[in-house]
Structure formats: C-alpha cells, structure tokens
C-alpha angles and dihedrals in degrees: 000000000000114000118185129193108245093206093056090051095046096109093046092084090064094061107098125223116257091228126095107296114249124183123233130242105224123205136160112294124250128244098265120102112258139165126240112251091213108044092019092224127129117278113238135160132025099298097076120116135198134193113251091218107038141022097270112135122181143161112257089244091051096048095089089059097050121112125250093241103127121143116287101231100176120042106158099231102331124135117273113242135183115272108211125206124181124235134333093104134124115291087231095058113129129213115254090216108041098015092228124130110279103169130085138188093201104054140015101271141145132030128257132189108232093209106046098017099230115150133210143162118273087248095046107044093073088067093060121094113266096228115095123215095189093241124232094350095051094118094055101038116098102230115233089226088067095054126084125181133162103222114153104149096006108111124229088255089061096044094049094038093236106175121239090232091068089054097054095097090044090054091057091050092047092051090053092050094054098047092089121211095004088072103038098151091062094052103038139103118207111205097169132048095253126354090202095065120103114275094029133097134186123226129199107222126192121196098213149324094302093056090049091053092048094040090234113150143153125235117235121189116202139159113274091241114042142132121282094236092050091055091052090045090054090051091050090050089052089059095038093240110156097201129115117276091229089072094059141057138189121237121197112253115242139130087274096038093138090062098039120127093198098101132155121218096009117158093359101299113203114276093230095056113112109242100188139036134171097293099043117140115262099213125064140167118226111222136182113237113249115252137195090222139016137196109234124198113219119194119208109227094210096052113094097164139024117025109035097197145347119241113223126185112222131188136183093287098046111122129192092250092052092049092049090052092050092047092052089051092052091047092051093250097114090131091061119095114248087218088071092063137067131205109221128196109216120194108198106197118171095257104029140026113217122195128195127181111225120224120244098248096042113126108236099201091056088048092054094046091050093052091049091050091053097045134342089202089056090050090052089053096046126098134180120223131189111212137172117257111247132179096225121187114238113227115163115178118206128181111213115195143176091058121141111285130242099026128139124250090255091052092050090049089053090051092052090049092049101045104025101027088230113192107235095210091056103033124062127178107228102171134025124200100185095173089057097040092238139122135190116222130194114215123195097197127065096212092049091049092050091047094051092043093055096037093053091059089060097043128097122200120183091351093305127113110236121229129205130199133184108236122206122221117234114211103218095193091062095055111115118244110271094018113146106177118208116233107209125201118188126189102205090193091064122087096011111258092349092082090057093049092047089052091051093047095050092048088058098042095045136027108289088225089071097049117082130188109220093214087068104069099321124249097324099084091054095045091048091049091053095041095113098042108109096213130016140144131226128222116195116198106197144061132300090280091055090049091052090049093054093044091050094053091043090055091053097049102029092104087064095052126091086215101046097175110038117177113250130212129188138224100196108227098149134092104256102018092187095157091049089052092053093047090047096245090127140259093277143337111270103175102292118171108276090215090056089051091055091049089050090051091051091052097040121123117237117236132175125242131193118243120194135210115216120202115205106197120179115225098188130054121242127207119255127209091284094050095253120139110248127182110222114235118250116272124213122205133174123234125202107162112012143320126222137201125195123359095007093054092044094054092047092049093050090049091049092051092049091052092048092052095050109015092164092069095055098077103121137047091232093056093043092053090047091056090048091053091047092052090048093052090053088058094046097104096041120106120199105173090209092176089071094058103037132070118198123204122186117187089348091305120115115235120210110235124218123217101299137151098205145025123210124193109204127205095168131037094246129078135167097010099325107331116144101214093178091055132226097250113113118246122188090214094062138042120234108272119249131184090237102042096103092237138104128220116224117209130179124211125200099209148307093308090056090052 
C-alpha cells in the first residue's frame, strides 16, 4: 500500500494541468468522506464543496485556490484523452500498470481517469497511453469529440443546465467567504497548534491590492521571534504559491502601504535576523520583488502531447509581437507569419476561465508586474497561450420554452420580436415544437445570444414564465462505430434527496451534455439534442408519472428524431413504481451503485410494451357562464400502466392535490404511502354505487356490473405498489396477461378496503 506524506505534497495541488483549462461547477458536498484537493486535509463540516462534473472536492476556504482543471466535455472534433484526478478513490483500487493497491482512505493518493475510471500510482500513470477509450461504459458515453458548443461567457452552470436551486447552499457559503474579516474561520490557515499560546502571534496577510480593497486575507500563525525568510515562506504556504521565498517580501499594511519602508525579506536580509518582536504589526501585504527580467511560460494551444510549454525570457522592452516571433522559432515554425497568431492571457479561476487577446505592442513585463501587484493568487492562476488566428463562425443554439402552444413559425417569430426584441438578421428559428410551445433559435452573435438568454428568464408570455437553455450540437459523423449514447432524464423531486444524488453521479460517470434535469424544461431539451443520433437509449430516473411524462413528449416529437423508438429503462425513484416492478428494475431505488446501474442498462434486454390512447368524449352538454348548453370537446390521454374510474381515481386525485399544496413534505416513499392510506381512510364510509352510473362494453358487448365502487383497466400486472389485481391463478377462460398482448384487463373494486 502506498502511503504519501501530505505535507511534502502540499505544493503539488498548485501545479496546473497542461490540458485546456476548464472551470468547475461547485455545489454543496455529499455525505461521504473526502479529502480536499488543495490543502489535502480531510473534509469535515458543512463548508465543503464538490464539483458537479468531476471528482474535485475542496474546503469552501480553499476553493479560490483550486485549479481550473475540470473535464473538457465538448471538444469539437479533437482526440479524447485521459483526464487524471488525484485521490478520493476506493482503498481497494489497483494500479493499471503494476497491479498493486494505489488507493487510500487515509490520505490523498493515487490517480484516476475521470472518463474511463482506470487507476494508477502517481509514478505509474505517466507510462500509460494518453488516449482514453472510456472503459466499460464506452458504448453509452457521448464522446466529447462529438460535441460542439459556442460558449464564450456562458458559465458551466448554463452549459450543463445545472439548476439554481441546487446552488442555494453554495451561495450562502460563497457569501460567507467574501465577507472578509467578519468570517475569519472560513478564510484562514492555521499553521501552528494555537495562535493564542504564549510565544505565538497571528498575522493578517493580503496577497495584493485587490485583496486589500475587498478585505480578504489569510491568517498566518508564527512564533514571535523567527527568521525573515520563514515568515515569507509561511505567507506563501497560506496562499498555496509554490515559488521560492527569496522572490517575495512582506510590506506592512497601512493606508500608505505602497510607500511603506517597513518591509520583511527585502534585498536578501540575513536568515538569522529576527523579523518580529512583541509590538510587530499584525497586517501585511505579500508582494513579489520587482525584477529587471522574467522567465515566462508560453503554452501552445495546438500542442496536446510532447512539450507542454516554451520558456521565454522577457525584459522591459519585450513586446507581444517579439515574443510570438521567438516562440515560433523555438517551435520550428519560423516560416509562419507572426500575424497569423495571437498571444492570449488566460485567467483560470476556480469558477470561470477568462481569456484576453493581448495587443502586438503590449509590454509583457509590465503586464506581469501589474497582475502580481493586483493579486499573487491571480498570477499563480494565469497562463499565456499562443494560438492560431481563426475566423470561426458563431452559432449559439438556444431553446426557448413556455410559449403559447400550436402556433406557426411566423407567429413564434413575432412573439420573439415583441417580447425579446430579437434581431431578425442575427436570430433564426431552426426548429418549432408547437405541441410543447417551444422553439430552437440559432444566433450568430455572442452578445445577442447572452442578452436573449438572460432576458427570456425574466419574461412572461400568456401568464407563463419563459425558460431558456443552451443546446449543444452533436456531430453525428464523429460518433464511433457501435456507439449508442444513453440519454438520461432525472426528476430531482422524486425519491427525496436520492434524485439529486443520482443526478450528480450520472453527470460524473457520463458526459454532462447527455444528462438532463427534468425541472429545467422537461424532456424536450434532451430529445432535441439527440435528434440526429441514429441509435440511442433513454434512462428515466423517477416514478411512474415521470415515465409517463417522458413517453408523452417522446410520442409528440418522435417523427423529428432519427431514432424514433429508443429503448427506455427506469431507475425507480417514485412511490409505487409499478412499471419498474414489471420490467424488473426493482420496487424502488435504495442507494445502489450508479455505475452498476449503467452496466445493467447496457446489458438489459429490450422488450415491447403496449401503450393505449384513451378518448374521453362528453355525451351531455354542460352550462357555460352565460347559461348556454355547451358540449365539451373530446379529450385524449395516454395510458401506460392502468386507468381507474370511481374510488381509485378519487384517491389518486386527492393524493395529487395534497402533494401539489405541500411538495416539500413528500420526500420519501414511506410518507407518501402514509398520506395515501390516510386519504383512503377518509373515504372509508362513503358509498358511490358506481355500477348504477357506468355502462361497460367489451368487444361491443355490454357487461353487467356487480355492486362496485371502482373500475380499473390494467395494462401491466402491477397496481398500487405491486398488487396483482388480476391474480396469478390460472383460468382456462383467459390467457395469462402480458404487457405486449394488445389487450386490457378490467377489474372491479368494491371500496377502500378492497383496495
């Protein structure tokens, strides 16, 4: 078993990946024990965070220092590579190279690919080939190389449709972090056992002008008498900066701190000189020493393997154009024109990656010194890339929903012009889903796309709040042979907190672009995204009602799909889960391993099931507001499991109304069934005599009804959480019911007790 010293590896977390920087999507951490990827200590308490897309886990106070090294989930045709993450794996994980144990539950150890799941020692994983084959789930993962999306200023939350509700707890934590001194425990680093003991003192250290303005500092506890370089080293450790202490100094914090002469470690002060005594100032600003020249690392945007970066020495007169020319020479591209390349400054904060193209005559040394003056943490999270200039075509696809239904394309265009002031020369309607009251628009300008996206969320049409979603484009021609991506729908309201955990797990195991939360636009965004894929499967995580919802929308849009009849599996998160019982997916989800669920879906056998259309046609006229007799128009509904008349329908309706009034209370199957029993007991003394008001015809022959209070039409042999109303006893008059026999079973119930 490999055991590594966490203190020796402390600075390792500050070394950024050489891949394309991708920001994280932070949310509240789960209940499992994890280790912080920044300070490498165990995560405890309610201030821990996790990325919704990868296995990054951090303390809330460490999050600003984390690296933008999340999974790259859309690459537009590039090769798919391993994405390595250190630690937080099973203690029984084995190295792919030497086959020895590489995981640990005691420290942050071992490396794991977040696409294919293979594990290896930190010293072994570099031997493995860089190309990733996605492992056991390769046939159902949507490869990043097949996904294209124009994002620019859209955050990862927007691109992956992560609801704002799941970020509410995170917002409270973030607010606490950025309140400065009023929340010291969330933004402190404790280097000694207790800063209040005799012989110790605590310093407030800022990392630049921006931190001073925001009053954001780190606490550093040191002995009262210590060496200058040790004080600076402690400050660097507090900000996770892996550089040498000789390159930095501490300036006393005051209103005139920029002009202060009270400086620690200036001009190489002797190591044995005491830096602090009893009356030393408690607030300091950590600064980088000014230099006449710097060594700048330049990353080549087109290099995926081999040389990670080129080191360039820059001085006061070094311009961007001169640096580009020198880089091209070192890369063997001296025949290329420097005018065809850009030098880009990339700031890789934990939540967002910001890019800025530098102008040709800009002085790079001044640029570096200015960044360091503003924030040393920002400098540590900044890279410079050289990239080829390309005239890329902007195509942002937005799905706008909750519009009035059954309108023409011209009428929808008029609505967008009226309510969103859409510019017709930039915005084009590409798809219309009239039954759903939704359209997909293609926008050829980033700023216009961002404006419409945000404005739609604050716009009401016909009394309904619009919603807008960024839709990725799947490049069908890039799909590997035999690939059958899995389209996942999760209802986070089902199964209490289990729906939220399932959603998080599937985003990590698959490509987040193939996992859709049903509370954000329903099933339509996912079905539209997969419209051109010739063969895919669907996994619905929810109850029977969620399954019916997905099947209903699929029925309405199937004529627009290349795969019009995808096979559908279920993760039963509902109360009854009758359909899941019949299809052998279980009576209810009880915490099974999500990876095992995906393997079961991949190996599942496909079967057919009948689905019925019910026509409700009124025979008698009803009076309207003016007292005139009006015949209600026919109503068509779809039936998957069963349909009830009388007491069964009444109980279901009362349960539905109770859940709509207080949805927060219906977060467990046990509670839901208890409410159902309570509603049933309230109906115990009621008599309906349904047989007097209903006529039943089967195959055009009228059937005489006994004294019953309800009729149930069964399509599957499971009702009311697993009851088989038809019975399992053989009867020579009837065949054994099947879900694909093209017939319904009709059962009468005599009251609540019978049910």
